[in-house]
C-alpha positions in Angstrom: 1.1 -10.1 -77.4 3.8 -11.6 -79.3 4.2 -14.7 -81.4 7.0 -16.4 -83.1 5.6 -18.0 -86.2 7.4 -20.6 -88.3 6.3 -22.0 -91.6 6.7 -25.8 -91.0 6.6 -29.1 -92.8 5.8 -30.7 -89.6 5.5 -29.8 -85.9 4.5 -31.5 -82.7 4.3 -31.1 -79.0 4.9 -33.8 -76.5 4.0 -33.8 -72.8 5.1 -36.6 -70.6 5.9 -38.8 -73.6 2.4 -38.1 -75.1 1.9 -36.2 -78.4 -0.6 -33.7 -77.5 -0.6 -31.6 -80.7 0.8 -32.3 -84.1 0.4 -30.7 -87.6 2.1 -30.6 -90.9 2.4 -28.7 -93.1 1.3 -25.3 -91.6 2.4 -22.9 -89.0 4.0 -23.3 -85.6 3.1 -20.3 -83.4 4.7 -19.8 -80.1 2.5 -17.3 -78.2 3.5 -15.0 -75.4 1.2 -12.8 -73.3 2.2 -9.5 -71.6 0.7 -8.1 -68.4 -1.2 -5.4 -70.4 -2.8 -7.8 -73.1 -6.5 -8.3 -73.4 -8.9 -10.2 -75.6 -8.9 -7.7 -78.4 -5.2 -8.2 -78.8 -5.6 -12.0 -78.7 -8.1 -11.7 -81.6 -5.8 -9.3 -83.6 -2.7 -11.8 -83.1 -4.9 -14.6 -84.4 -6.0 -12.8 -87.4 -2.4 -11.8 -88.1 -1.2 -15.4 -87.8 -4.0 -16.8 -90.0 -3.6 -14.2 -92.7 0.3 -14.0 -92.7 1.3 -14.4 -96.3 4.4 -16.5 -96.1 3.5 -19.6 -98.3 4.6 -19.6 -101.9 1.8 -19.7 -104.5 1.6 -19.5 -108.2 0.7 -15.8 -108.2 2.5 -14.7 -105.0 2.5 -15.3 -101.5 -0.4 -16.9 -99.8 -1.6 -17.5 -96.0 -2.6 -20.3 -94.0 -6.1 -18.9 -94.4 -5.8 -19.1 -98.1 -4.5 -22.7 -98.2 -6.6 -24.2 -95.3 -3.5 -25.0 -93.4 -3.4 -25.8 -89.7 -1.7 -24.0 -86.9 0.0 -25.4 -83.8 -0.2 -22.9 -81.0 2.0 -23.3 -78.0 2.1 -20.9 -75.0 5.5 -19.4 -74.4 5.9 -16.9 -71.6 9.7 -16.7 -72.2 8.9 -14.5 -75.3 8.7 -11.6 -72.7 12.0 -12.3 -71.1 14.1 -9.2 -70.4 17.7 -10.0 -70.9 19.2 -6.4 -71.0 20.9 -6.6 -67.6 23.0 -9.3 -66.2 23.0 -12.9 -67.0 19.5 -13.9 -65.6 16.3 -13.1 -67.6 13.6 -11.1 -65.8 10.1 -12.2 -66.4 8.3 -9.1 -65.0 6.7 -8.2 -68.4 5.2 -11.7 -68.8 1.6 -12.1 -67.8 0.9 -14.4 -64.8 -0.7 -17.8 -65.8 -4.2 -16.7 -64.6 -4.1 -13.9 -67.2 -2.2 -15.6 -69.9 -3.9 -18.9 -70.2 -7.4 -17.4 -71.1 -5.8 -15.1 -73.7 -3.8 -18.0 -75.3 -7.2 -19.9 -75.4 -8.7 -16.6 -77.1 -6.1 -16.9 -79.8 -7.0 -20.6 -80.4 -10.8 -19.7 -80.2 -10.4 -16.9 -82.8 -8.3 -19.2 -85.1 -11.0 -21.9 -84.9 -13.8 -19.3 -85.5 -12.0 -18.4 -88.7 -12.2 -22.0 -89.8 -8.6 -22.9 -89.0 -7.6 -26.3 -87.8 -5.7 -25.7 -84.5 -3.5 -28.1 -82.4 -2.2 -26.9 -79.2 0.4 -27.6 -76.4 -0.7 -27.8 -72.8 -0.5 -24.5 -71.0 2.0 -24.6 -68.1 3.2 -28.1 -68.8 6.9 -28.9 -69.5 6.7 -29.5 -73.3 9.0 -30.8 -75.9 8.4 -28.9 -79.1 9.7 -30.5 -82.3 9.5 -28.7 -85.7 10.8 -29.0 -89.2 11.1 -25.5 -90.5 10.2 -24.9 -94.1 12.4 -22.4 -95.8 13.4 -21.6 -93.1 10.8 -18.9 -92.6 10.4 -17.5 -89.0 8.9 -14.2 -88.0 8.2 -12.3 -84.9 4.7 -10.8 -84.7 3.5 -8.2 -82.2 0.2 -6.6 -81.7 
């Protein structure tokens, strides 16, 4: 699994003109699922997102967990695009929707089980994602 995680002042997801998820400040996490991923990887990714120490604190860096900050999770199959050949991305490494959706839901469930407030996009929908990066601070996580 992969996630592109950004520290944000605000972030929101809109589907068909309706805001379906919104946070701020916190983390925006675009989550991609590969064909070989499983629930264990989803739990590990959620833990990494929640405990990632990228917020400034008085005695060093703090995590969303430390600060009680929310996470906006948006499914993003395009994180597994293979662009090494030609001009057209290949999606062969991305998990099909019937495998990916429950694993993205597992990430959300694990974050919530850890006490995190989680907002989400809508799986499979055409979404507009808006964010104001803080820093900017954006990282690629893989498990």
